[in-house]
ROBA-343848 format. One record per atom (N, C-alpha, C): x, y, z; residue in one letter. Coordinates in pm, whole numbers, padded with zeros to 5 digits, always signed. Layout:
<rs>
XYZa;...
</rs>
This chain:
<rs>
+07641+10236+13891m;+07570+10127+13829m;+07427+10118+13880m;+07405+10156+14003d;+07270+10158+14057d;+07184+10258+13981d;+07246+10367+13937l;+07173+10468+13862l;+07118+10411+13731l;+07200+10334+13660l;+07154+10273+13535l;+07040+10174+13562l;+07056+10092+13664s;+06951+09994+13697s;+06820+10063+13734s;+06826+10172+13810s;+06702+10242+13847s;+06642+10313+13725s;+06727+10363+13637f;+06677+10428+13516f;+06607+10326+13427f;+06660+10205+13422r;+06603+10101+13336r;+06457+10073+13373r;+06424+10078+13500s;+06287+10049+13542s;+06188+10153+13488s;+06238+10272+13454r;+06151+10378+13401r;+06160+10390+13249r;+06256+10325+13188c;+06280+10337+13044c;+06224+10216+12972c;+06126+10236+12888q;+06062+10125+12818q;+06088+10128+12668q;+06187+10202+12625v;+06221+10208+12483v;+06357+10140+12462v;+06387+10101+12338p;+06518+10043+12312p;+06628+10141+12353p;+06735+10090+12412w;+06839+10183+12454w;+06978+10124+12445w;+07071+10218+12435l;+07214+10190+12425l;+07285+10278+12526l;+07376+10220+12602a;+07458+10298+12695a;+07603+10273+12656a;+07681+10381+12647l;+07821+10362+12614l;+07907+10462+12688l;+08031+10422+12708g;+08126+10509+12775g;+08213+10431+12870g;+08269+10503+12968d;+08359+10446+13067d;+08277+10389+13182d;+08269+10257+13192f;+08195+10192+13300f;+08285+10168+13421f;+08413+10193+13405n;+08511+10185+13514n;+08518+10048+13580n;+08472+09946+13510e;+08476+09807+13558e;+08505+09715+13441e;+08557+09598+13475i;+08576+09493+13376i;+08497+09371+13423i;+08467+09282+13329c;+08385+09165+13363c;+08465+09036+13373c;+08588+09037+13327s;+08669+08915+13335s;+08817+08950+13337s;+08899+08859+13386p;+09044+08886+13391p;+09106+08906+13253p;+09042+08856+13149s;+09096+08872+13014s;+09086+09016+12964s;+09013+09101+13038k;+08994+09240+12998k;+09096+09334+13063k;+09202+09276+13122l;+09306+09362+13180l;+09442+09296+13165l;+09543+09381+13173w;+09682+09338+13170w;+09759+09424+13270w;+09832+09360+13359g;+09918+09433+13450g;+09859+09468+13584g;+09747+09412+13620g;+09688+09447+13750g;+09607+09332+13805g;+09544+09357+13919g;+09463+09256+13985g;+09319+09261+13939g;+09254+09147+13943f;+09115+09134+13905f;+09029+09124+14031f;+08922+09203+14039c;+08832+09201+14154c;+08701+09134+14111c;+08684+09010+14154e;+08566+08933+14115e;+08436+08997+14165e;+08437+09052+14286a;+08315+09112+14341a;+08268+09230+14256a;+08362+09313+14212r;+08325+09428+14127r;+08278+09381+13989r;+08341+09275+13938a;+08298+09220+13809a;+08155+09165+13820a;+08125+09097+13928l;+07990+09043+13948l;+07888+09155+13959l;+07927+09265+14022e;+07838+09382+14032e;+07810+09440+13892e;+07913+09447+13810m;+07896+09497+13673m;+07803+09404+13594m;+07824+09275+13607m;+07741+09179+13534m;+07597+09181+13584m;+07578+09202+13713a;+07442+09213+13768a;+07371+09335+13711a;+07443+09447+13699m;+07384+09567+13639m;+07345+09538+13494m;+07435+09472+13419m;+07405+09441+13279m;+07282+09352+13270m;+07269+09256+13359d;+07154+09166+13360d;+07026+09242+13394d;+07030+09327+13497s;+06909+09399+13537s;+06864+09499+13431s;+06958+09546+13349c;+06924+09639+13241c;+06899+09568+13108c;+06911+09436+13106s;+06896+09356+12983s;+06999+09396+12878s;+07119+09432+12922f;+07225+09474+12831f;+07302+09356+12776f;+07344+09372+12651m;+07439+09282+12589m;+07558+09367+12546m;+07677+09319+12570d;+07797+09390+12525d;+07801+09378+12373d;+07821+09489+12304m;+07820+09489+12158m;+07952+09441+12099m;+08051+09412+12183g;+08179+09371+12127g;+08250+09491+12066g;+08352+09465+11984f;+08428+09577+11930f;+08522+09529+11819f;+08571+09626+11744t;+08685+09606+11657t;+08791+09705+11703t;+08915+09674+11677g;+09023+09763+11717g;+09099+09707+11836g;+09167+09795+11906s;+09251+09757+12019s;+09171+09682+12125s;+09234+09583+12188k;+09168+09501+12291k;+09135+09582+12416k;+09216+09682+12446y;+09200+09761+12569y;+09165+09905+12533y;+09090+09972+12623t;+09047+10110+12595t;+09105+10211+12693t;+09180+10167+12792w;+09235+10257+12892w;+09375+10211+12930w;+09464+10309+12954e;+09603+10278+12991e;+09646+10364+13108e;+09730+10308+13195r;+09797+10385+13299r;+09946+10374+13274r;+10013+10487+13274h;+10158+10491+13255h;+10224+10542+13381h;+10338+10486+13414v;+10421+10534+13523v;+10562+10551+13467v;+10616+10672+13479d;+10749+10705+13425d;+10761+10666+13278d;+10656+10694+13202g;+10657+10667+13059g;+10637+10522+13020g;+10622+10434+13118q;+10602+10292+13090q;+10456+10254+13113q;+10402+10178+13023r;+10265+10130+13039r;+10266+10020+13144r;+10190+10039+13252v;+10190+09942+13362v;+10055+09872+13380v;+09949+09929+13325l;+09817+09872+13343l;+09729+09910+13224l;+09658+09812+13170v;+09560+09839+13063v;+09434+09760+13092v;+09319+09819+13058k;+09190+09755+13081k;+09093+09792+12969k;+08990+09713+12954r;+08879+09749+12866r;+08766+09803+12953r;+08777+09931+12987l;+08678+09996+13074l;+08562+10056+12994l;+08590+10093+12870d;+08492+10162+12787d;+08422+10059+12699d;+08291+10071+12691r;+08216+09973+12613r;+08082+10031+12572r;+08017+09961+12478a;+07881+09995+12438a;+07793+09876+12473a;+07683+09905+12543l;+07589+09803+12587l;+07451+09835+12531l;+07392+09742+12461g;+07258+09763+12407g;+07164+09657+12459g;+07037+09694+12473d;+06941+09592+12514d;+06894+09516+12389d;+06817+09411+12408v;+06774+09326+12296v;+06697+09407+12193v;+06606+09493+12239a;+06525+09572+12145a;+06613+09664+12061a;+06717+09722+12121w;+06807+09810+12045w;+06885+09729+11943w;+06931+09610+11982r;+07008+09524+11891r;+06922+09478+11773r;+06791+09456+11797v;+06702+09418+11687v;+06688+09534+11590v;+06672+09655+11643l;+06659+09774+11557l;+06786+09800+11476l;+06901+09776+11536y;+07030+09806+11472y;+07115+09679+11466y;+07065+09582+11392a;+07132+09452+11385a;+07272+09460+11323a;+07296+09558+11239e;+07426+09573+11174e;+07524+09657+11256e;+07481+09710+11368a;+07564+09802+11446a;+07688+09732+11501a;+07796+09808+11507y;+07919+09757+11568y;+07996+09874+11627y;+08093+09843+11712v;+08169+09943+11786v;+08315+09937+11742v;+08373+10054+11723e;+08516+10062+11693e;+08586+10130+11809e;+08696+10071+11853h;+08786+10137+11948h;+08884+10218+11865h;+08877+10349+11876l;+08964+10435+11800l;+09095+10458+11877l;+09192+10517+11811a;+09323+10540+11873a;+09315+10650+11979a;+09385+10626+12091r;+09396+10728+12196r;+09488+10838+12144r;+09447+10963+12167v;+09532+11074+12125v;+09562+11165+12245v;+09460+11223+12305y;+09479+11319+12413y;+09442+11263+12550y;+09380+11150+12554s;+09328+11096+12680s;+09389+10959+12707s;+09374+10912+12828d;+09417+10775+12856d;+09307+10674+12820d;+09192+10725+12772h;+09082+10641+12724h;+09075+10648+12572h;+09043+10536+12509a;+09020+10533+12365a;+08877+10578+12337a;+08857+10662+12237p;+08720+10698+12201p;+08649+10578+12137p;+08518+10571+12157l;+08436+10466+12096l;+08356+10527+11983l;+08344+10454+11874l;+08260+10495+11762l;+08160+10384+11737l;+08031+10416+11749v;+07927+10319+11721v;+07875+10346+11581v;+07887+10247+11497r;+07833+10257+11361r;+07704+10176+11359r;+07594+10245+11331c;+07463+10179+11337c;+07428+10103+11211c;+07482+10144+11099e;+07457+10074+10974e;+07587+10066+10897e;+07607+09956+10831a;+07723+09944+10743a;+07685+10007+10610a;+07769+10095+10560s;+07741+10154+10429s;+07769+10050+10322s;+07728+10076+10200l;+07751+09979+10093l;+07899+09948+10077l;+07983+10050+10087g;+08127+10028+10074g;+08181+09940+10186g;+08133+09962+10307e;+08178+09882+10421e;+08128+09739+10410e;+08008+09721+10357r;+07956+09585+10343r;+08042+09505+10246r;+08089+09569+10140r;+08173+09498+10045r;+08306+09460+10107r;+08357+09539+10200s;+08488+09512+10256s;+08482+09419+10379s;+08363+09389+10426r;+08353+09299+10541r;+08393+09159+10498r;+08472+09091+10579p;+08518+08959+10539p;+08404+08857+10541p;+08418+08758+10453f;+08323+08648+10450f;+08341+08564+10576f;+08230+08527+10636r;+08236+08442+10755r;+08144+08323+10736r;+08201+08205+10750f;+08123+08082+10743f;+08039+08069+10869f;+07912+08039+10854q;+07823+08019+10967q;+07805+07869+10988q;+07845+07819+11103a;+07837+07675+11131a;+07694+07624+11117a;+07595+07708+11142a;+07455+07666+11132a;+07420+07622+10989a;+07488+07677+10889w;+07460+07637+10750w;+07479+07486+10733w;+07583+07434+10795a;+07617+07291+10778a;+07508+07200+10833a;+07421+07251+10919t;+07314+07169+10974t;+07196+07157+10878t;+07192+07241+10775h;+07081+07239+10681h;+07102+07126+10580h;+06999+07047+10551p;+07017+06930+10464p;+07063+06963+10322p;+07033+07081+10270s;+07070+07111+10132s;+07207+07180+10119s;+07271+07211+10231f;+07396+07288+10221f;+07509+07207+10159f;+07518+07080+10189e;+07625+06997+10133e;+07616+06993+09980e;+07495+06979+09926n;+07477+06981+09780n;+07514+07116+09721n;+07479+07223+09792l;+07512+07358+09746l;+07663+07373+09729l;+07738+07327+09828v;+07885+07335+09822v;+07937+07248+09708v;+07881+07128+09694g;+07923+07039+09585g;+07904+07102+09448g;+07787+07165+09425h;+07761+07229+09295h;+07853+07350+09273h;+07880+07424+09377a;+07969+07541+09363a;+08112+07498+09334a;+08150+07382+09382w;+08288+07334+09369w;+08307+07254+09240w;+08199+07212+09179e;+08197+07116+09068e;+08266+07158+08938e;+08249+07281+08889p;+08301+07311+08754p;+08450+07278+08739p;+08480+07192+08638h;+08619+07154+08611h;+08691+07268+08541h;+08819+07273+08558g;+08901+07374+08492g;+08912+07505+08569g;+08838+07517+08677l;+08848+07639+08758l;+08965+07628+08856l;+09024+07741+08884s;+09131+07743+08984s;+09070+07725+09123s;+09155+07693+09219l;+09110+07680+09357l;+09045+07810+09404l;+09106+07922+09368k;+09052+08052+09409k;+08912+08071+09353k;+08891+08039+09225d;+08759+08056+09164d;+08655+07964+09228d;+08696+07842+09264k;+08603+07751+09330k;+08564+07805+09468k;+08660+07863+09538l;+08629+07923+09668l;+08536+08042+09652l;+08558+08124+09549v;+08470+08239+09525v;+08329+08190+09493v;+08317+08085+09408n;+08184+08029+09377n;+08114+07982+09505n;+08189+07912+09590t;+08132+07860+09715t;+08089+07974+09805t;+08171+08077+09814q;+08136+08193+09898q;+08008+08259+09848q;+07999+08283+09716q;+07881+08348+09661q;+07756+08263+09681q;+07769+08132+09659a;+07655+08043+09679a;+07612+08042+09826a;+07709+08041+09918a;+07677+08041+10061a;+07609+08171+10102a;+07656+08284+10049q;+07593+08412+10082q;+07449+08418+10031q;+07428+08368+09911k;+07292+08363+09856k;+07204+08270+09940k;+07258+08154+09974f;+07189+08058+10059f;+07151+08122+10193f;+07246+08193+10253n;+07220+08259+10381n;+07105+08359+10369n;+07107+08438+10264k;+07005+08541+10247k;+06868+08479+10221k;+06863+08374+10137e;+06735+08316+10097e;+06680+08215+10198e;+06768+08141+10265v;+06723+08033+10353v;+06728+08074+10500v;+06841+08128+10544f;+06859+08158+10686f;+06817+08300+10722f;+06837+08395+10636g;+06811+08534+10671g;+06916+08580+10771g;+06888+08683+10845c;+06983+08735+10944c;+06968+08654+11073c;+07060+08561+11093i;+07054+08474+11211i;+07060+08556+11339i;+07146+08657+11341h;+07163+08737+11461h;+07034+08812+11496h;+06970+08866+11395k;+06845+08940+11420k;+06739+08845+11476k;+06729+08726+11418r;+06632+08628+11468r;+06667+08586+11611r;+06797+08568+11638k;+06840+08529+11772k;+06800+08635+11873k;+06825+08764+11840w;+06791+08872+11932w;+06640+08880+11956w;+06561+08855+11851r;+06415+08856+11868r;+06371+08744+11962r;+06428+08625+11942v;+06394+08511+12029v;+06436+08540+12173v;+06556+08597+12191e;+06601+08632+12327e;+06506+08732+12390e;+06460+08829+12311g;+06367+08930+12362g;+06235+08866+12405g;+06183+08773+12323r;+06059+08705+12359r;+06076+08620+12483r;+06191+08552+12494c;+06217+08469+12613c;+06221+08557+12737c;+06289+08671+12727k;+06298+08761+12842k;+06160+08813+12880k;+06078+08850+12779e;+05943+08899+12807e;+05860+08792+12876e;+05872+08666+12832s;+05792+08559+12892s;+05837+08532+13035s;+05967+08548+13064r;+06015+08530+13201r;+05965+08640+13292r;+05951+08763+13238e;+05909+08877+13319e;+05759+08878+13345e;+05683+08809+13259s;+05536+08811+13278s;+05488+08693+13357s;
</rs>
């Protein structure tokens, strides 16, 4: 971890680090073993000094397994992808998949930097709580829900489409804006 921190001082471009970090950051990232708070704090200190954010994941909760006599006795999320704020701004749509373990006790990671058109269509709709804080959102929902004679499903589809349009036209990419603000805050703290 010291190697990554020392490399960060020389690296001034957006960056992503991924692989087996051999540490976990919280007890929720393991099953069947003991949690070492000192090692977790060391991992989090490295992430902080490198300005890393964990990219999260889809797929299995754990990426590593230990078996004894054919029985799974310990699992952890040791493998991860960490990006700095600048990298996350460049690749706002990026996400990580934990793939199935086949030959190793570690799950391979797949980082997808852009969602293809097909993947964007299959991504589930997610309500953003921030929408409800906007003064015009309640009227938007009312108008989408208003047409009489529509089934409940059709009213929900209308509301979803109106909310997605509202998000694009009014809010834009909240995550991208958040990462930019975090980057500016970090820059102002460093100067």
